[in-house]
N, CA, C and O of each residue as an XYZ file, in Angstrom:
528
protein
N     212.458     37.742    -97.595
C     212.498     36.893    -98.352
C     213.268     36.421    -98.814
O     214.308     36.997    -99.134
N     212.989     34.994    -99.047
C     213.928     33.892    -99.559
C     214.165     33.798   -101.255
O     213.019     33.854   -101.702
N     214.891     33.709   -102.135
C     214.834     33.900   -103.385
C     214.765     32.575   -103.651
O     215.383     31.910   -102.820
N     214.231     31.937   -104.523
C     214.000     30.603   -104.686
C     214.584     29.866   -106.359
O     215.013     28.726   -106.532
N     214.437     30.790   -107.236
C     214.830     30.261   -108.540
C     215.422     31.470   -109.390
O     215.161     32.672   -109.443
N     216.293     30.672   -110.002
C     217.070     32.261   -110.813
C     216.898     31.843   -112.156
O     216.758     30.660   -112.464
N     216.908     33.028   -113.174
C     217.447     32.592   -114.380
C     217.683     33.671   -115.159
O     217.556     34.878   -114.952
N     218.180     32.810   -116.431
C     219.207     33.460   -117.346
C     218.507     34.606   -118.202
O     217.330     34.349   -118.456
N     218.982     35.818   -118.702
C     218.276     36.869   -119.714
C     218.968     36.204   -120.974
O     220.190     36.111   -121.094
N     217.924     35.695   -122.014
C     218.535     35.349   -123.010
C     218.063     36.201   -124.256
O     217.143     37.002   -124.092
N     218.531     36.088   -125.234
C     218.034     37.121   -126.718
C     216.411     36.870   -126.580
O     215.761     37.906   -126.443
N     215.805     35.864   -126.593
C     214.546     35.714   -126.738
C     213.828     36.050   -125.449
O     212.711     35.564   -125.270
N     214.363     36.826   -124.548
C     213.770     37.331   -123.465
C     213.738     39.369   -123.671
O     213.147     40.203   -122.985
N     214.382     39.497   -124.545
C     213.747     40.960   -125.054
C     212.906     41.578   -125.203
O     211.824     41.000   -125.309
N     212.934     42.930   -125.282
C     211.705     43.935   -125.979
C     212.589     44.220   -126.901
O     213.773     43.885   -126.937
N     211.779     45.062   -127.900
C     212.254     46.161   -128.438
C     213.366     47.038   -128.239
O     214.248     47.246   -129.072
N     213.290     47.513   -127.164
C     214.270     48.150   -126.364
C     216.018     47.374   -126.202
O     217.141     47.873   -126.132
N     215.538     46.048   -126.193
C     217.185     44.974   -126.129
C     217.228     44.967   -124.353
O     218.273     44.829   -123.717
N     215.936     45.138   -123.767
C     215.863     45.169   -122.037
C     214.861     43.731   -121.906
O     214.309     43.131   -122.829
N     214.846     43.520   -120.921
C     213.984     42.060   -120.661
C     212.712     42.444   -121.101
O     212.627     43.611   -121.484
N     211.755     41.791   -121.141
C     210.496     41.977   -121.597
C     209.595     41.475   -120.570
O     209.467     40.282   -120.296
N     208.809     42.698   -119.865
C     207.559     42.677   -119.490
C     207.163     41.512   -118.968
O     207.340     40.871   -117.932
N     206.361     41.381   -120.345
C     205.450     39.680   -120.336
C     206.415     38.633   -119.730
O     206.184     38.137   -118.627
N     207.568     38.283   -120.513
C     208.378     37.285   -119.874
C     208.713     37.226   -118.380
O     208.601     36.081   -117.942
N     209.092     38.140   -117.472
C     209.619     38.441   -116.136
C     208.047     37.735   -115.365
O     208.172     36.713   -114.691
N     206.764     38.311   -115.522
C     206.053     38.236   -115.406
C     205.267     36.769   -115.387
O     204.668     36.293   -114.423
N     205.441     36.127   -116.824
C     205.804     34.749   -116.854
C     206.198     33.643   -115.995
O     205.534     32.641   -115.729
N     207.495     33.989   -115.549
C     208.570     33.748   -114.541
C     208.250     33.596   -113.314
O     208.471     32.563   -112.683
N     207.603     34.792   -112.778
C     207.320     35.067   -111.660
C     205.870     34.028   -111.359
O     205.743     33.168   -110.487
N     205.137     34.349   -112.136
C     203.894     33.449   -111.707
C     203.731     32.186   -112.246
O     202.569     31.872   -112.503
N     204.556     31.429   -112.467
C     205.595     29.903   -112.901
C     205.610     29.602   -111.400
O     204.929     28.856   -110.697
N     206.619     30.436   -111.155
C     207.259     30.483   -110.007
C     206.531     30.394   -108.600
O     207.038     29.851   -107.618
N     205.116     31.073   -108.624
C     204.643     31.615   -107.435
C     203.813     29.886   -107.875
O     203.912     29.150   -106.892
N     203.389     29.477   -108.567
C     202.189     28.520   -108.466
C     203.359     27.222   -108.117
O     203.208     26.243   -107.387
N     204.005     27.447   -108.562
C     205.081     25.798   -108.303
C     205.350     26.073   -106.717
O     205.358     25.069   -106.005
N     205.521     27.055   -106.234
C     205.726     27.103   -104.681
C     204.246     26.953   -103.930
O     204.072     26.354   -102.868
N     203.208     27.633   -104.719
C     201.377     26.847   -104.063
C     201.714     25.478   -104.146
O     201.664     24.733   -103.167
N     202.009     25.169   -105.118
C     202.094     23.651   -105.579
C     202.451     22.507   -104.250
O     201.870     21.570   -103.703
N     203.833     23.259   -104.122
C     204.740     22.206   -102.988
C     204.226     22.484   -101.774
O     204.156     21.496   -101.042
N     203.723     23.815   -101.173
C     203.030     24.114   -100.157
C     201.464     23.293    -99.682
O     200.886     22.794    -98.716
N     201.371     23.478   -100.595
C     199.438     23.216   -100.170
C     199.440     21.425   -101.130
O     198.453     20.736   -101.387
N     200.689     21.178   -101.406
C     200.756     19.347   -101.396
C     199.691     19.082   -102.795
O     199.430     17.888   -102.936
N     199.184     19.809   -103.615
C     198.141     19.642   -104.881
C     198.714     20.293   -105.946
O     199.173     21.424   -106.108
N     198.551     19.077   -106.808
C     199.534     20.373   -108.138
C     198.293     20.454   -108.745
O     198.311     20.135   -109.934
N     196.908     20.878   -108.160
C     195.859     21.413   -108.727
C     195.999     23.429   -108.220
O     195.085     23.996   -107.621
N     197.366     24.175   -108.665
C     196.862     25.341   -108.389
C     197.093     26.184   -109.198
O     197.974     26.154   -110.057
N     196.030     27.323   -108.920
C     196.354     28.406   -110.009
C     195.986     29.801   -109.426
O     195.386     29.935   -108.359
N     196.380     30.788   -110.185
C     196.644     31.765   -109.864
C     195.470     32.687   -110.475
O     195.169     33.030   -111.618
N     194.755     33.021   -108.732
C     193.874     33.944   -108.924
C     193.961     35.518   -109.056
O     193.030     36.265   -109.358
N     195.004     35.801   -108.828
C     194.476     37.559   -108.748
C     196.419     37.621   -108.278
O     197.104     36.834   -107.624
N     196.833     39.201   -109.123
C     197.982     39.579   -108.552
C     197.426     41.458   -108.338
O     196.458     41.956   -108.913
N     198.060     41.944   -107.683
C     197.690     43.047   -106.882
C     199.122     44.031   -108.007
O     200.210     43.676   -108.459
N     198.449     45.135   -108.050
C     199.367     45.381   -108.979
C     200.789     45.447   -108.977
O     201.404     45.236   -107.931
N     201.368     45.716   -110.030
C     202.758     45.487   -110.545
C     203.384     46.516   -110.523
O     203.028     47.498   -111.175
N     204.409     46.496   -109.794
C     205.279     47.921   -110.092
C     207.183     47.329   -110.289
O     208.097     46.709   -109.745
N     206.779     48.114   -111.499
C     208.070     47.963   -112.331
C     209.640     48.993   -111.972
O     209.681     50.167   -112.338
N     210.247     48.655   -111.593
C     211.710     49.280   -110.665
C     212.812     49.617   -111.999
O     213.138     50.750   -112.353
N     213.222     48.478   -112.547
C     214.206     48.656   -112.714
C     214.278     47.490   -114.462
O     213.255     46.921   -114.842
N     215.207     47.404   -115.005
C     215.101     46.140   -116.230
C     216.258     45.049   -115.648
O     216.884     45.016   -114.588
N     216.249     44.438   -116.480
C     217.640     43.327   -116.736
C     218.090     43.358   -118.225
O     217.279     43.733   -119.072
N     219.494     42.936   -118.625
C     219.666     42.857   -120.108
C     219.959     41.466   -120.567
O     219.668     40.639   -119.703
N     220.421     40.984   -121.610
C     221.079     40.385   -122.253
C     222.325     39.911   -120.969
O     223.085     40.746   -120.478
N     222.331     38.077   -120.484
C     223.230     37.617   -120.089
C     223.313     38.073   -118.568
O     224.195     37.813   -117.750
N     221.945     38.959   -118.386
C     222.288     38.986   -116.976
C     221.442     37.862   -116.038
O     220.608     37.246   -116.702
N     221.499     37.555   -114.868
C     220.959     36.536   -113.864
C     219.905     37.229   -113.125
O     220.121     38.278   -112.518
N     218.818     36.679   -113.168
C     217.447     37.449   -112.126
C     217.153     36.481   -111.375
O     217.217     35.298   -111.708
N     216.747     36.982   -110.113
C     216.302     35.882   -109.305
C     215.136     36.409   -108.596
O     214.924     37.549   -108.182
N     214.238     35.078   -108.525
C     212.598     34.816   -107.478
C     212.465     34.948   -106.420
O     213.256     34.286   -105.748
N     211.568     35.725   -105.717
C     212.036     35.809   -104.697
C     210.151     35.845   -104.040
O     209.303     36.719   -104.224
N     210.055     34.660   -103.345
C     208.424     34.354   -102.777
C     208.474     34.284   -101.231
O     209.211     33.506   -100.625
N     207.625     35.164   -100.643
C     207.335     34.834    -99.212
C     205.813     34.939    -98.980
O     205.066     35.777    -99.484
N     205.452     33.861    -98.057
C     203.935     33.495    -97.917
C     203.149     34.997    -97.053
O     203.621     35.181    -95.932
N     202.650     35.458    -97.250
C     201.702     36.477    -96.552
C     200.649     36.100    -95.416
O     200.601     36.593    -94.289
N     199.654     34.929    -96.057
C     198.874     34.690    -95.717
C     198.212     33.250    -96.096
O     198.150     32.958    -97.291
N     197.667     32.256    -95.027
C     196.880     30.717    -95.730
C     195.804     31.129    -95.323
O     195.581     31.405    -94.144
N     194.728     31.256    -96.557
C     193.577     31.154    -96.651
C     192.657     29.896    -96.462
O     193.154     28.878    -95.981
N     191.413     29.927    -96.803
C     190.686     28.310    -96.190
C     191.254     27.778    -97.743
O     191.509     26.575    -97.791
N     191.432     28.427    -98.779
C     191.186     27.568    -99.979
C     192.611     28.794   -100.901
O     192.971     28.480   -102.035
N     192.883     29.364   -100.593
C     193.758     29.966   -100.875
C     195.094     29.871   -100.505
O     195.374     28.883    -99.827
N     196.344     30.950   -100.884
C     197.785     31.201   -100.489
C     198.193     32.318   -100.897
O     199.046     32.187   -101.775
N     197.886     33.664   -100.568
C     198.641     34.876   -100.795
C     200.143     34.918   -100.547
O     200.841     34.509    -99.619
N     200.408     35.557   -101.700
C     202.267     35.748   -101.794
C     202.636     36.817   -102.173
O     202.211     37.408   -103.166
N     203.645     37.259   -101.267
C     204.436     37.852   -101.800
C     205.809     38.502   -102.512
O     206.854     38.507   -101.862
N     205.765     39.101   -104.000
C     206.781     38.300   -105.031
C     207.852     39.487   -105.163
O     207.504     40.592   -104.747
N     209.312     39.310   -105.792
C     209.625     40.327   -105.913
C     210.924     39.279   -106.555
O     211.415     38.240   -106.112
N     211.252     40.247   -108.034
C     212.396     40.008   -109.092
C     213.116     40.674   -108.907
O     212.787     41.850   -108.748
N     214.592     40.257   -108.823
C     215.714     41.175   -108.620
C     216.730     40.789   -109.658
O     216.598     39.839   -110.430
N     217.658     41.529   -109.615
C     218.737     41.675   -110.813
C     220.234     40.788   -109.981
O     221.043     41.333   -109.231
N     220.233     39.796   -110.274
C     221.691     39.584   -109.387
C     222.810     39.984   -109.668
O     223.676     40.135   -108.806
N     222.995     40.227   -110.920
C     224.451     41.014   -111.352
C     224.614     42.844   -110.430
O     225.675     43.361   -110.080
N     223.063     43.493   -110.246
C     223.572     44.805   -109.919
C     222.621     44.869   -108.626
O     222.446     45.888   -107.957
N     222.013     43.570   -108.372
C     221.372     43.869   -107.061
C     220.086     44.811   -107.120
O     219.714     45.279   -106.045
N     219.463     45.092   -108.126
C     218.417     46.202   -108.098
C     217.150     44.899   -108.015
O     217.066     43.690   -108.231
N     216.278     46.042   -107.557
C     214.851     45.203   -107.679
C     214.166     45.903   -109.215
O     213.972     47.009   -109.719
N     213.980     44.513   -109.515
C     213.126     44.502   -110.866
C     211.397     44.902   -110.910
O     210.778     45.914   -111.238
N     211.068     43.775   -110.486
C     209.540     44.020   -109.979
C     209.102     43.050   -109.173
O     209.492     41.882   -109.142
N     207.911     43.795   -108.229
C     207.646     43.936   -107.128
C     205.917     43.809   -107.183
O     205.157     44.521   -107.841
N     205.596     42.777   -106.361
C     203.950     42.473   -106.551
C     203.648     41.973   -105.130
O     204.368     41.087   -104.670
N     202.621     42.482   -104.388
C     202.080     42.662   -103.067
C     201.752     41.737   -102.589
O     202.199     41.170   -101.592
N     200.734     41.416   -103.406
C     199.781     40.146   -103.111
C     199.786     39.616   -104.749
O     199.774     40.363   -105.727
N     199.813     37.650   -104.774
C     199.510     36.952   -105.504
C     198.679     36.333   -104.670
O     199.001     36.202   -103.489
N     197.385     35.816   -105.187
C     196.723     35.006   -104.435
C     196.413     33.694   -105.844
O     195.975     33.868   -106.981
N     196.850     32.455   -105.157
C     196.418     31.044   -105.567
C     195.396     30.561   -104.892
O     195.176     30.731   -103.693
N     194.655     29.851   -105.784
C     193.797     29.275   -104.995
C     193.654     27.416   -105.405
O     193.405     27.135   -106.577
N     193.813     26.375   -104.472
C     193.631     25.050   -104.768
C     192.677     24.712   -105.130
O     191.695     25.188   -104.560
N     192.507     23.984   -105.956
C     191.228     23.279   -106.302
C     191.265     22.079   -106.398
O     192.338     21.480   -106.474
N     189.748     21.296   -106.420
C     189.729     20.049   -106.302
C     189.863     19.475   -108.056
O     190.379     20.277   -108.834
N     189.408     18.147   -108.603
C     189.176     17.366   -109.572
C     188.428     17.659   -110.440
O     188.495     17.166   -111.566
N     187.265     18.824   -109.950
C     186.350     19.234   -110.466
C     186.772     20.701   -111.263
O     186.309     21.135   -112.317
N     187.978     21.392   -110.236
C     187.941     22.354   -110.567
C     187.581     23.923   -109.580
O     187.895     25.113   -109.591
N     186.744     22.984   -108.808
C     186.287     24.135   -107.385
C     187.364     23.975   -106.247
O     188.186     23.077   -106.062
N     187.086     25.196   -105.502
C     187.934     25.601   -104.495
C     187.807     24.205   -103.427
O     186.876     23.457   -103.130
N     189.142     24.284   -103.064
C     189.454     22.629   -102.022
C     190.141     23.135   -101.056
O     191.294     23.525   -101.237
N     189.429     23.212    -99.696
C     189.985     23.722    -98.744
C     191.465     23.366    -98.034
O     191.274     22.725    -97.001
N     192.831     23.596    -98.292
C     193.594     22.785    -97.961
C     194.197     22.439    -96.935
O     195.049     21.572    -97.130
N     194.041     22.901    -95.584
C     194.133     22.589    -94.261
C     195.624     23.358    -93.476
O     196.004     23.314    -92.306
N     196.288     24.122    -94.837
C     197.455     24.588    -94.295
C     197.277     26.000    -93.442
O     196.441     26.900    -93.521
N     198.422     25.794    -92.600
C     198.280     27.231    -91.661
C     199.662     27.956    -91.588
O     199.778     29.114    -91.187
N     200.659     27.206    -91.995
C     201.946     27.726    -91.858
C     202.795     27.196    -92.875
O     202.284     26.259    -93.486
N     203.894     27.509    -93.218
C     205.034     27.483    -94.431
C     205.566     25.940    -93.435
O     205.604     25.641    -92.241
N     205.915     25.258    -94.769
C     206.522     23.716    -94.545
C     207.602     23.351    -95.609
O     207.431     23.391    -96.827
N     208.700     23.002    -94.979
C     209.995     22.779    -95.412
C     209.835     21.295    -95.500
O     209.265     20.551    -94.701
N     210.597     20.930    -96.899
C     210.765     19.544    -96.832
C     211.014     18.297    -95.789
O     210.557     17.186    -95.518
N     212.227     19.385    -95.310
C     212.827     18.651    -93.701
C     212.165     18.670    -92.591
O     212.727     18.238    -91.585
N     210.529     19.279    -92.491
C     209.654     19.214    -91.780
C     208.901     18.324    -92.239
O     208.263     17.813    -91.319
N     208.529     17.634    -93.803
C     207.749     16.950    -93.960
C     208.344     15.301    -93.648
O     207.754     14.249    -93.401
N     209.797     15.661    -93.795
C     210.889     13.974    -93.776
C     210.749     13.770    -92.236
O     210.793     12.576    -91.941
N     210.581     14.668    -91.103
C     210.600     14.886    -90.190
C     209.489     13.991    -89.805
O     209.613     12.807    -89.489
N     208.181     14.798    -89.875
C     206.990     13.806    -90.142
C     206.647     12.608    -90.218
O     205.909     12.121    -89.361
N     207.161     11.827    -91.360
C     207.428     10.812    -91.711
C     207.694      9.796    -91.023
O     206.876      8.908    -90.781
N     209.090      9.818    -90.562
C     210.123      9.087    -89.880
C     209.446      8.956    -88.203
O     209.696      8.031    -87.430
N     208.605     10.062    -87.932
C     207.864     10.000    -86.142
C     207.374      8.879    -86.169
O     206.784      8.439    -85.183
């Protein structure tokens, strides 16, 4: 799994217990999953359709740095299924895992749009295509 994004846990990210608020970490995870989908599918109209069971395993404290990891599980006709993990960079503990985040590629009217993608593409691969 590649960890694409880091976040710094600040006072506004904490719950009443003084630890990372679950809603905040899920918002970060969802945002990063959608950004990843937008880049992979090359369409700014990508939305979250489904998140499987969310497994909270540990937490983070103010000042900790967390990382969000994403890997592609499957390319569907108009969807992209991801596996996501958030971990605490400071102590290397997994904070939360989500086995399936399903994103849907949409057209201008908000309807599912086939994307034609079958594998992960990296910027360097796209740049090579442009120079061919």
